[in-house]
C-alpha positions in Angstrom: 80.6 19.3 93.4 82.0 17.3 95.9 82.1 18.1 99.9 85.5 18.9 100.0 87.5 21.5 102.4 87.0 24.9 100.9 89.3 25.8 98.5 92.8 26.9 100.2 96.7 27.8 99.2 96.9 24.0 99.4 94.2 22.7 97.2 94.5 25.7 94.7 96.9 25.1 92.0 96.7 26.7 88.6 96.7 30.6 89.1 96.0 32.5 86.5 99.1 34.4 85.1 97.8 36.5 82.4 100.0 39.4 80.2 97.6 40.8 78.3 93.9 41.9 79.8 91.2 40.1 77.6 90.1 42.8 75.1 86.6 43.0 73.0 86.1 43.3 69.3 85.4 41.5 66.5 87.4 38.3 65.2 88.3 37.1 61.8 87.9 33.7 60.1 89.0 33.1 57.0 89.3 30.0 55.7 92.2 29.7 53.4 94.2 32.0 55.1 97.3 30.1 54.4 97.5 30.8 50.7 97.5 35.1 51.5 101.3 36.3 51.4 101.3 36.3 55.2 103.4 39.3 57.1 103.3 39.6 61.2 102.3 43.3 61.1 99.4 42.9 58.6 96.4 43.2 60.9 98.4 44.3 64.5 95.8 41.5 65.6 92.9 43.2 65.7 91.1 40.3 63.0 89.0 40.9 60.1 85.8 39.5 58.3 82.4 38.1 59.3 81.2 38.1 63.2 79.6 35.4 62.4 82.7 32.3 62.1 85.4 31.9 63.9 88.9 29.9 63.0 91.2 28.1 65.6 94.3 27.1 64.4 95.3 23.6 66.0 98.8 21.6 65.6 97.4 18.3 64.2 93.8 16.9 62.1 92.2 14.8 64.7 92.8 10.7 64.6 88.8 10.6 65.6 86.2 12.3 67.0 84.8 10.3 69.8 85.2 10.4 73.7 87.6 7.1 73.9 90.2 7.5 71.7 90.6 11.3 71.4 92.8 13.4 73.3 91.2 15.6 75.6 94.2 18.2 76.1 93.7 21.9 75.0 96.7 21.2 72.7 95.1 18.5 70.9 91.2 17.7 70.8 90.1 19.3 73.8 88.5 22.4 71.9 86.9 20.1 69.7 85.4 17.7 72.1 84.2 20.8 74.2 82.4 21.9 70.3 80.6 18.7 70.1 80.1 17.3 73.2 80.0 19.8 76.4 81.4 18.7 79.6 79.1 17.4 82.3 81.8 18.8 84.9 84.5 21.1 84.6 87.4 22.6 86.9 88.2 26.4 85.8 91.7 26.3 84.6 92.2 28.8 87.5 92.3 26.2 89.8 89.2 26.0 92.4 86.1 23.3 93.2 84.9 21.5 90.2 81.8 23.4 88.5 78.6 21.6 86.6 78.0 22.4 83.0 75.9 19.8 81.5 75.2 18.2 84.9 73.4 20.2 87.5 75.3 18.5 90.2 77.5 15.5 91.1 78.2 15.0 94.8 79.2 12.7 97.8 77.6 12.2 100.9 79.6 9.7 102.4 83.2 11.1 101.4 83.5 9.4 97.9 82.3 5.5 98.5 78.9 6.7 96.5 78.2 9.3 94.3 75.0 10.6 92.5 75.3 12.4 89.2 72.1 14.7 88.7 71.3 15.8 84.6 69.6 19.1 84.0 66.0 18.4 82.4 65.5 18.8 78.8 68.8 18.1 77.4 68.8 16.5 74.1 71.9 15.1 71.8 72.2 17.2 68.2 70.2 14.3 66.7 67.0 15.1 69.1 67.4 11.8 71.2 67.2 12.4 74.9 70.7 13.2 77.1 69.9 10.9 80.0 71.2 8.7 83.1 71.7 5.6 80.5 73.9 7.5 77.6 76.2 8.4 80.2 76.3 4.6 82.2 76.5 3.3 78.6 79.5 6.2 77.3 81.5 5.4 80.7 80.5 1.4 80.2 82.3 1.7 76.5 85.5 3.1 77.6 86.0 -0.1 79.5 85.2 -2.4 76.6 88.7 -3.4 74.6 87.5 -2.7 71.2 87.1 1.1 72.0 91.0 1.2 72.4 89.9 4.3 74.7 93.2 6.0 76.2 90.1 7.3 78.9 89.9 3.4 80.4 91.5 2.7 83.3 89.2 6.3 84.8 86.3 3.9 83.9 87.3 0.6 85.0 85.6 -1.0 87.9 82.9 2.0 88.2 79.2 0.4 89.7 76.6 2.2 87.9 72.7 2.5 88.2 70.7 4.8 86.7 68.3 5.7 89.7 65.7 7.4 87.1 66.2 9.1 83.6 68.5 11.9 85.3 70.0 10.6 87.9 72.8 7.9 87.8 74.4 6.4 90.9 78.1 5.8 90.9 80.4 3.6 93.6 83.7 3.9 92.5 86.2 0.6 92.9 87.6 2.1 96.2 86.3 5.7 97.8 87.5 8.7 96.0 87.0 11.6 97.5 88.0 13.2 94.5 85.9 11.3 92.1 84.0 14.6 90.5 88.0 15.6 89.5 88.3 12.0 87.7 84.7 13.0 85.7 86.0 16.3 85.4 89.6 15.2 83.6 88.4 12.3 81.7 84.8 11.4 81.8 83.2 14.5 81.1 82.2 14.0 77.2 79.1 12.0 76.6 78.4 10.5 73.2 74.4 10.0 71.6 73.5 5.9 72.2 72.1 6.4 69.0 76.1 7.3 67.7 77.3 4.5 68.9 74.6 2.2 67.7 76.2 2.7 63.9 80.1 1.5 65.3 82.7 2.5 67.3 84.3 4.1 64.0 80.9 5.7 62.6 80.8 7.4 66.0 84.5 9.0 65.3 83.9 9.9 62.0 80.1 11.2 62.6 80.2 11.9 66.3 76.7 13.0 67.9 76.8 14.8 71.3 75.0 17.5 72.8 77.1 20.5 73.0 77.0 23.7 71.6 78.1 22.4 67.8 77.9 19.8 65.4 80.1 18.9 63.0 79.4 19.8 58.9 82.4 19.0 56.9 86.1 17.4 58.0 88.6 17.5 55.1 90.5 15.2 56.7 94.4 16.5 57.4 93.0 19.9 56.6 90.0 21.6 58.5 86.7 20.8 60.4 83.6 22.6 60.2 81.5 23.1 63.1 77.6 24.8 63.3 75.3 25.7 65.5 73.3 22.5 67.6 69.8 23.8 67.3 69.0 21.3 69.8 71.5 22.9 72.3 70.3 23.0 75.7 71.2 26.9 76.1 69.7 27.7 73.3 67.2 30.0 74.8 70.0 31.8 76.2 71.3 32.8 72.5 73.9 30.6 72.9 76.5 29.6 71.0 76.4 33.0 69.7 78.9 32.2 67.0 76.6 30.6 64.2 80.3 28.6 62.3 83.6 27.6 64.3 86.4 26.1 61.6 89.4 24.4 63.2 92.5 24.6 60.7 95.9 22.6 60.9 99.0 24.2 60.9 101.4 22.3 62.1 103.7 24.9 62.4 103.9 27.4 66.2 105.5 30.2 64.1 103.7 30.3 61.2 100.0 30.0 63.5 101.2 33.2 65.3 102.1 35.0 62.1 98.4 33.8 60.4 96.4 35.0 63.7 98.4 38.4 63.5 97.7 38.7 59.8 94.2 38.0 60.2 94.1 34.6 58.4 92.5 33.0 62.3 90.8 34.3 64.9 92.4 32.3 68.2 95.1 29.3 68.9 96.2 27.8 72.1 99.8 27.3 73.0 102.2 25.7 75.1 105.4 27.4 73.9 106.1 30.3 76.4 108.5 32.0 73.6 105.2 32.2 71.3 103.2 33.4 74.3 105.7 36.5 75.1 105.8 37.6 71.7 102.3 37.4 70.7 101.4 39.6 73.9 102.9 42.4 72.2 100.1 42.6 69.3 97.4 40.4 70.5 95.6 39.4 73.3 97.0 36.2 75.9 94.8 34.4 78.6 97.5 32.6 80.2 97.6 29.8 83.5 100.6 28.1 84.6 100.2 24.1 84.9 101.4 21.1 87.2 103.5 18.3 85.0 105.2 20.4 82.4 107.2 18.6 79.6 108.9 15.2 80.3 110.8 12.3 79.1 108.7 9.2 80.4 110.8 6.2 80.7 109.7 2.2 80.4 110.6 0.9 83.3 109.7 -2.4 81.7 112.3 -2.5 78.9 116.2 -2.0 79.1 117.5 -0.1 79.4 115.4 2.0 81.5 114.8 -0.9 83.6 118.1 -0.1 85.7 117.7 3.5 87.6 121.1 3.7 87.1 120.1 4.4 83.1 117.0 7.3 84.2 119.7 9.1 86.7 122.7 8.8 83.8 119.8 10.9 81.7 119.1 13.3 84.0 122.1 13.7 85.0 123.5 14.5 81.3 121.1 17.0 80.2 120.3 20.6 81.6 116.9 21.8 81.5 118.1 25.4 81.3 120.4 25.2 78.6 118.0 23.5 76.5 115.9 26.8 77.3 118.9 28.9 76.6 120.0 27.2 73.5 116.8 27.3 71.8 115.6 30.3 73.2 111.9 28.9 73.4 111.4 30.2 76.8 110.6 27.6 78.3 110.6 27.8 82.3 113.4 25.1 83.4 111.7 22.7 85.4 113.1 21.0 88.9 110.1 18.4 89.0 106.9 17.1 88.4 105.3 19.9 90.7 106.2 23.5 89.7 108.2 25.8 91.7 105.5 28.5 93.4 102.7 25.6 93.7 102.1 24.8 97.3 103.0 20.9 96.5 106.3 22.5 95.5 109.5 20.8 97.9 112.6 22.7 96.7 114.5 20.0 99.1 113.3 17.2 97.0 114.0 18.1 93.0 115.2 16.2 90.2 119.2 16.0 90.4 121.1 18.6 88.9 123.0 18.3 85.8 126.3 16.0 86.5 128.4 15.6 83.7 130.8 13.7 85.5 128.6 11.2 87.3 126.7 10.9 84.2 129.6 9.8 82.2 130.7 7.3 85.0 127.4 5.8 85.0 127.4 5.3 81.0 130.5 3.4 81.8 129.0 1.3 85.0 126.4 0.4 83.0 128.5 -0.4 79.7 130.7 -2.6 81.5 128.0 -4.7 82.6 127.1 -5.2 79.2 123.9 -2.8 79.3 124.9 0.1 77.5 121.7 2.7 77.5 121.2 2.7 73.9 117.4 3.4 73.1 114.9 4.9 70.9 113.0 8.4 71.8 109.5 8.2 70.6 108.2 11.7 69.6 104.7 13.4 68.3 105.4 14.6 65.0 105.7 18.6 64.9 108.8 21.0 64.9 108.8 22.0 68.6 108.9 18.3 69.8 111.6 17.7 67.0 113.9 20.8 68.1 113.9 19.8 72.1 114.1 16.2 71.3 117.2 17.2 68.5 118.6 19.0 71.2 118.7 16.4 73.7 120.5 13.6 71.1 122.9 16.3 70.5 123.9 16.3 74.2 123.8 12.9 74.7 126.3 12.7 71.4 128.9 14.2 73.8 129.1 11.2 75.9 130.2 8.0 75.4 129.0 5.0 76.0 125.1 6.1 75.5 123.1 6.5 71.9 119.9 7.8 71.4 117.6 7.8 68.1 114.2 9.7 67.8 111.1 7.9 65.9 108.4 10.9 65.0 104.9 9.7 64.5 101.7 11.6 63.6 99.5 12.4 66.8 97.0 9.3 66.6 100.0 6.8 65.9 102.1 8.4 68.7 99.4 8.1 71.0 98.3 4.4 70.4 102.3 3.7 70.5 102.7 5.4 73.6 99.5 5.1 75.4 97.6 2.5 74.0 100.4 -0.2 73.1 102.6 1.3 75.5 105.5 0.1 73.4 108.3 2.6 73.8 111.9 3.0 75.4 111.2 6.7 76.7 109.0 8.5 75.0 108.3 12.9 74.9 104.7 13.8 76.9 103.2 16.9 78.1 100.6 17.1 81.2 99.0 20.5 82.5 97.1 19.7 85.4 95.1 21.9 87.7 95.0 19.8 90.7 97.1 16.7 91.0 94.1 14.4 91.2 93.5 12.2 89.5 96.1 12.0 87.0 99.1 12.1 89.7 97.5 8.8 90.9 96.7 7.4 87.1 100.4 8.2 86.4 102.6 7.1 89.2 100.3 4.2 91.5 101.7 0.8 90.7 98.2 -0.3 90.5 96.7 2.1 87.9 95.7 0.7 84.7 97.6 4.3 82.8 100.7 3.9 84.8 102.4 3.6 81.6 105.8 4.1 82.7 105.9 0.6 84.8 106.9 2.2 88.2 106.0 0.3 91.2 107.3 1.9 94.5 105.1 0.8 97.6 105.8 4.2 99.5 104.9 6.5 96.5 101.2 4.3 96.1 100.9 5.3 100.0 101.4 8.9 99.4 99.0 8.6 96.4 96.5 7.2 98.8 96.9 9.4 101.5 96.6 12.3 99.3 93.6 10.4 97.1 91.5 9.6 100.7 91.4 13.1 102.7 90.3 17.1 101.9 92.4 17.8 104.4 94.6 20.4 102.5 97.5 19.7 104.8 97.9 16.2 104.4 96.8 16.7 100.7 100.1 18.2 100.7 102.2 16.5 102.8 101.2 13.3 100.7 102.2 15.2 97.0 105.7 16.3 98.8 106.3 12.7 99.5 105.3 11.7 96.2 108.2 14.7 94.8 110.5 13.2 96.9 109.8 9.4 95.6 109.7 10.8 92.1 113.1 12.6 92.2 114.9 9.7 93.7 113.4 6.8 90.8 112.9 9.5 87.9 110.0 7.7 86.4 110.0 10.8 84.2 112.2 13.4 83.5 110.7 17.4 83.8 112.7 19.7 81.8 109.8 22.2 81.0 107.3 23.7 83.8 103.8 23.7 82.1 102.0 26.5 80.7 99.3 27.0 78.3 97.7 30.4 76.6 94.8 31.3 74.5 96.5 33.6 71.7 93.8 35.7 70.0 92.6 38.5 68.6 91.8 41.7 70.0 88.3 41.8 69.3 87.4 38.4 70.6 85.4 38.0 73.9 84.4 35.2 75.6 87.7 33.6 76.7 86.9 30.7 79.2 88.7 27.9 79.7 88.6 24.4 82.0 91.4 21.9 82.3 94.2 22.4 80.8 93.0 25.6 78.7 90.1 24.0 76.6 87.7 26.5 75.6 84.2 26.7 76.9 82.9 26.9 73.5 79.4 28.5 74.6 81.4 31.5 75.4 83.2 33.0 72.7 81.6 36.1 71.1 82.4 38.6 68.9 81.0 41.8 67.7 
C-alpha cells in the first residue's frame, strides 16, 4: 500500500504455523446448542445444520458496536467489526504488505509526509448512503472527540484531512510516517455511516451502520448477536457474502467452547490458548499464526509501587513463565520478551531477566525497609483463563515476604474503560498479538504517545522507536526494534510471560477461512457446502 522496500526476513513477522490443513464441507449453525448434552465426540468435528447459517463463539458480548469503543482484536470485537464494516485496508495474519479492501489504494509519494486514500466507486453503507471520503474523515475525526471515549483516539490525533473529491482523502500525519498504512490497518480501518453518527454515539453503538458484508439483525444482550446479509454490499455482484446469516454466541468458558464446536453446536471459534489449539487439531481444523507480543503484566509507572523500577524487577524475578505454563498445563510458550523467539527482531542477549528467587526477595525486603512495600491490585478481564493465570501468580507471590497481590476481575467493557481509557490500575493483564511492530509498539512505548498506558518515558527508547518508524530499510528497522527490546528488558514497563498465538478452530466442513491482523476473519470469504 505504501512504498516500502520489498518484504524480507526483517520486515516479515507472522509466519503461518498451521496445525492442520484447511478442509472443506458444511458448517453447523445451531442456536441453543449449549442446551444439549454436549460430548467431545458427538460429531467428530464434521458440523451439521443448514449451509445458510454459521455460528461463531465468543468469550464475551460486545459492550458496543461502534468503531470507537470496540476492541478490534480477534478474541473480542474484531470479527463483529469485520462483519459490519469491512476494513479499509488490512495486513494478512501471515505478515507482509498492507492490502486494500474497501479502499482502492492508500499510498505515499513523499516517504510518509502525506498520504492519499482512494476509495472504490459505487460503495454504499447498508442503509444505502454513500461510502465516501467525507464519511472516512468524519469517523477518523470522531475518534479524537472526548465524548467518543475512543480507545483508538491516539492513532487519529493530529491528522490533517481534506476530501479532495468524493472518493479521495488527502491525509497528513502529525509527523512523517512511512508506515501510516499500518496505522490505518490496525486502528482506523472501520468506518461508520454519518447517518448513524447523526443519531448520537450511544445509538450508533447499538444500531451500527457499516459497509461490510453483514448488518445487525438482532442483539440479545449478554447472549447472542445475529447478522444478516447486507443487500447493498459492494461485492454482491460476486455473490458475496455466501452465507446469509451469522450468529455470534457468547460462551465464556474455553473448554465449553471447544466441546460445543466438536459436538456440532457451533462452527467456529478463535482462541489464543495453545493447549486448546493443540487439542482441537486432533478432530477439527485449526488455522494458526504466531505473533509479536503475547500475554503480559503491564505496570503503571505513574503509581506506587511500580513507579520504582526495583518493584517491577522484583515481580519479574519472582515469577517463572515456564513454571506457569507447566503448572497450568495450558500450552503457553514461555516468553523471553516482547519479541518472540524466531522473530527477526528478537535478540537473545536482550531477554527479560531469568527467575531468581533470592534476588527477588532481596528487592522486596529492600523496598519494604524504605517504606515501599510492593502491595498492589492486579486488574484482569473476567474469564476463566485470565483467572487461572492470575491466581497462579498470586499464589507464587504469596511464598515471598513483603509483597501482597489482590485480583480485581471486571467484565470486558468495564475492564477496557478502567485499563485503557481511565488508566486506573497498578498492574493489569494485557494481551497483544501484532503482525508487525508498527504502529502498536510506538503507541505502547513512546513517551509522547497518547496510547502509552504505562507512563514509561525513556529517551533512548523514543529514539529507537523513531528510527524504526522513520525508515523502510529492513536492517535499520531491525536494529531499532532490537534496541527497544534491550531497553524493555532493562526497565520492564511490561513483563511478558507467554508468546502470542491465535488460531481459528473450525469444523472440517468450513471453507474460506482467511484472517487479517491478529486473526480477525475476513467475513466475506466464509463459505460452506
